[in-house]
C-alpha positions as CSV (number, residue, x, y, z in Angstrom):
1,M,15.6,56.7,43.0
2,V,16.8,55.1,39.8
3,R,15.1,51.8,39.0
4,L,16.0,49.4,36.2
5,N,13.1,47.1,35.3
6,A,14.0,43.9,33.3
7,L,16.5,46.0,31.3
8,T,18.2,44.6,28.3
9,A,20.6,46.8,26.3
10,G,23.6,46.5,24.1
11,Y,25.1,47.6,20.7
12,G,23.5,47.0,17.4
13,K,21.4,44.0,17.7
14,K,23.7,42.3,20.2
15,P,22.6,42.5,23.9
16,V,25.3,43.0,26.5
17,I,23.2,43.2,29.6
18,Q,20.1,41.1,29.9
19,D,17.0,41.3,32.1
20,I,18.5,43.5,34.8
21,T,16.2,44.5,37.6
22,M,17.7,46.6,40.4
23,E,17.5,50.0,42.2
24,F,20.0,52.7,43.1
25,A,18.7,54.2,46.3
26,P,19.5,57.6,47.7
27,G,21.8,57.5,50.6
28,K,23.6,54.3,49.5
29,V,26.9,53.6,47.9
30,T,26.4,50.8,45.4
31,V,29.3,49.0,43.8
32,L,29.1,47.0,40.6
33,L,31.6,44.1,40.4
34,G,32.2,41.7,37.7
35,P,34.9,40.3,35.4
36,N,35.9,42.3,32.3
37,G,33.2,42.2,29.7
38,S,30.4,41.5,32.2
39,G,28.4,44.5,31.2
40,K,29.1,47.0,34.0
41,S,29.9,50.0,31.8
42,T,27.0,49.1,29.5
43,L,24.7,49.1,32.5
44,L,25.7,52.6,33.5
45,K,25.2,53.9,29.9
46,A,21.8,52.3,29.7
47,A,20.8,53.7,33.1
48,L,21.7,57.2,31.9
49,G,19.8,56.8,28.6
50,L,23.0,56.9,26.5
51,L,22.0,53.4,25.2
52,P,18.3,52.9,24.3
53,P,16.9,49.7,26.0
54,M,16.2,46.7,23.7
55,S,13.6,45.8,26.3
56,G,12.7,46.9,29.8
57,E,12.6,50.3,31.3
58,V,14.6,52.9,33.3
59,F,12.8,55.1,35.8
60,Y,14.0,58.2,37.6
61,D,11.7,58.8,40.5
62,G,8.9,56.9,38.7
63,A,9.3,58.7,35.4
64,D,10.4,56.8,32.3
65,I,13.6,58.4,31.0
66,R,12.5,57.7,27.4
67,K,10.0,60.5,27.9
68,Q,12.6,63.0,29.2
69,R,15.0,65.2,27.3
70,R,18.7,64.7,27.5
71,K,19.1,68.0,29.5
72,Q,16.5,66.8,32.0
73,I,18.3,63.5,32.6
74,A,21.6,65.4,33.0
75,Q,20.1,67.4,35.8
76,Q,19.3,64.2,37.6
77,A,22.3,61.9,37.1
78,S,25.9,62.5,36.2
79,L,28.6,60.2,34.9
80,L,32.3,59.9,35.6
81,S,33.3,57.8,32.6
82,Q,36.4,55.9,31.8
83,G,38.6,56.2,28.8
84,R,38.3,60.0,28.4
85,N,40.4,62.2,26.0
86,T,42.6,64.7,27.7
87,P,41.7,68.2,26.4
88,S,44.0,71.2,26.4
89,I,42.0,73.3,28.9
90,Q,42.6,74.7,32.4
91,A,41.3,72.4,35.1
92,L,38.7,74.9,36.4
93,R,37.3,75.4,32.9
94,M,37.0,71.6,32.7
95,V,35.2,71.3,36.0
96,L,32.8,74.1,34.9
97,H,31.6,71.8,32.1
98,G,29.6,70.1,34.8
99,R,27.4,73.1,34.9
100,F,26.3,72.8,31.2
101,P,22.9,71.1,32.0
102,Y,21.9,74.3,33.8
103,L,23.0,76.8,31.1
104,S,21.5,78.0,27.9
105,Y,23.5,78.6,24.8
106,P,25.8,80.5,24.5
107,R,27.0,79.5,27.9
108,H,27.9,82.2,30.4
109,Y,29.0,81.1,33.8
110,S,27.7,82.9,36.9
111,A,29.3,83.5,40.2
112,P,27.4,80.6,41.7
113,D,28.7,78.3,38.9
114,Y,32.2,79.2,39.8
115,A,31.5,78.7,43.5
116,I,30.0,75.3,42.8
117,A,33.0,74.3,40.6
118,R,35.6,75.4,43.1
119,E,33.7,73.6,46.0
120,A,33.8,70.4,43.9
121,M,37.5,70.8,43.3
122,K,38.0,71.4,47.0
123,A,36.1,68.1,47.7
124,T,38.4,66.2,45.4
125,D,41.6,67.9,46.5
126,T,42.2,69.5,43.1
127,L,41.6,73.2,43.8
128,Q,45.4,73.8,43.7
129,Y,45.4,72.8,40.0
130,E,42.6,75.1,38.9
131,A,44.9,77.3,36.6
132,I,46.9,74.3,35.3
133,N,46.2,72.7,31.9
134,V,44.6,69.3,32.3
135,N,47.0,67.6,30.0
136,Q,49.9,68.7,32.3
137,L,48.5,66.8,35.2
138,S,49.2,63.3,36.3
139,G,46.7,60.5,35.7
140,G,45.6,60.6,39.4
141,Q,45.3,64.4,39.3
142,R,43.3,64.3,36.1
143,Q,41.0,61.7,37.6
144,G,40.3,64.1,40.5
145,V,39.5,66.9,38.1
146,Y,37.0,64.7,36.2
147,L,35.4,63.6,39.4
148,A,35.1,67.3,40.4
149,M,33.4,68.0,37.1
150,A,30.8,65.2,37.8
151,L,30.3,66.7,41.3
152,A,29.8,70.2,39.9
153,Q,26.9,68.8,37.9
154,D,25.1,68.6,41.3
155,T,22.8,65.7,40.6
156,R,20.9,63.3,42.9
157,T,22.5,60.3,41.3
158,L,26.2,59.9,40.5
159,F,27.6,57.1,38.4
160,M,31.3,56.5,38.4
161,D,33.0,54.1,36.0
162,E,36.3,52.8,37.5
163,P,36.9,56.0,39.5
164,A,39.8,54.3,41.3
165,A,41.8,54.0,38.0
166,Y,45.1,55.9,38.2
167,L,44.7,56.6,41.9
168,D,47.2,55.6,44.6
169,V,45.9,53.9,47.8
170,S,45.6,57.1,49.7
171,R,43.5,58.8,46.9
172,Q,41.4,55.6,46.5
173,L,40.4,55.8,50.2
174,R,39.7,59.5,49.9
175,M,37.6,58.8,46.9
176,M,35.5,56.3,48.9
177,Q,35.2,58.9,51.7
178,T,33.8,61.3,49.1
179,A,31.4,58.7,47.9
180,H,30.1,58.1,51.4
181,S,29.9,61.9,52.1
182,L,27.8,62.3,49.0
183,A,25.6,59.4,50.1
184,G,25.3,61.1,53.4
185,E,23.8,64.1,51.6
186,G,21.1,61.8,50.2
187,K,22.6,61.1,46.8
188,A,22.6,57.7,45.2
189,V,26.3,56.9,44.4
190,V,27.1,54.0,42.0
191,L,30.6,52.9,41.3
192,V,32.2,50.3,39.0
193,L,35.2,48.8,40.8
194,H,37.6,46.0,40.1
195,D,39.0,45.9,43.6
196,I,37.0,43.2,45.4
197,P,38.4,43.9,48.9
198,L,37.8,47.6,48.6
199,A,34.2,47.0,47.5
200,L,33.5,44.6,50.4
201,R,34.9,47.1,52.9
202,E,33.3,50.2,51.6
203,A,30.0,49.5,49.8
204,D,26.6,49.6,51.2
205,L,25.3,47.3,48.5
206,I,27.1,45.2,45.9
207,A,25.8,44.0,42.5
208,V,27.7,41.1,40.9
209,L,27.5,40.8,37.1
210,K,28.8,38.1,34.8
211,D,28.1,37.6,31.1
212,G,25.6,40.4,31.1
213,K,23.5,38.9,33.9
214,L,22.9,40.1,37.5
215,L,24.1,37.2,39.7
216,C,23.5,38.9,43.1
217,F,22.5,42.3,44.5
218,D,22.9,42.4,48.3
219,T,24.9,43.7,51.3
220,P,28.7,43.0,51.3
221,E,28.3,40.5,54.0
222,A,25.6,38.5,52.2
223,V,27.6,38.7,48.9
224,Y,30.7,37.5,50.6
225,L,28.9,34.6,52.3
226,S,27.2,33.6,49.1
227,G,30.4,32.6,47.4
228,I,29.3,34.2,44.2
229,L,32.3,36.5,43.9
230,E,34.6,33.4,43.9
231,Q,32.5,31.9,41.2
232,A,32.4,35.1,39.1
233,F,36.1,36.0,39.3
234,E,37.4,32.4,39.7
235,V,39.5,33.3,42.8
236,N,39.6,32.2,46.4
237,L,38.3,35.0,48.7
238,H,39.5,35.2,52.3
239,R,38.5,37.3,55.3
240,T,40.4,38.1,58.5
241,D,39.2,40.1,61.5
242,T,41.3,43.0,62.6
243,P,40.9,45.8,65.2
244,H,39.8,48.0,62.2
245,G,37.1,45.6,61.1
246,P,37.2,42.7,58.6
247,Q,39.8,42.7,55.9
248,Y,39.6,40.8,52.6
249,Y,42.1,39.4,50.2
250,C,42.1,37.2,47.1
251,T,44.3,34.3,46.1
252,A,44.4,32.5,42.7
253,K,42.7,29.2,42.3
254,E,45.0,26.3,41.6
255,I,45.1,25.3,37.9
């Protein structure tokens, strides 16, 4: 369980998120929604200890992460970040980087490390690229490799910052299937998304942020009925029932 208690964090002396209290529970897929600049990525960095809190605390299973070493945190929570550089390295070697928190220096990969890495690539449909240089892959294929690297870290909490970027619709749906599969294994899965309909269909819990503040943290149904998403994104949100369950779509507000 990752718990944020009245967390305020930012850059320099400027807070970006303010007084955030919430929990990321095992077995749940939590989606962070909010307009650009609302503090979603900053929240993930603060939850991982990459940004020190200006005030408040972050607890992993009741332990304050400020009292834990970086390697200890990395064995508990992993991050699929956005805006990564594309290295000149084979895909399998990239995925093996996820094993770093469990290795001493100099790093020597064991047979179990290779097995875990290949299993992660299998889960993200990237195993066929294991011998290909990452910078020769398409954006969607690279995203799958980076997700495999995060899975290979084998943590109880997985943070993903815009994992649907570069993915076509089919891969987006498979990515959400992977998220639910991981939650089914007892992991806490936290995603930053910009796709409101996808979040409403797939999330177990949704947190809505705007201007660095947490406006709502509840089930998709409760968030939809609250009207907060329409206020935060300045759109009209609609729902229609289908044989496959409720479907959502957005339309622009009239100017």
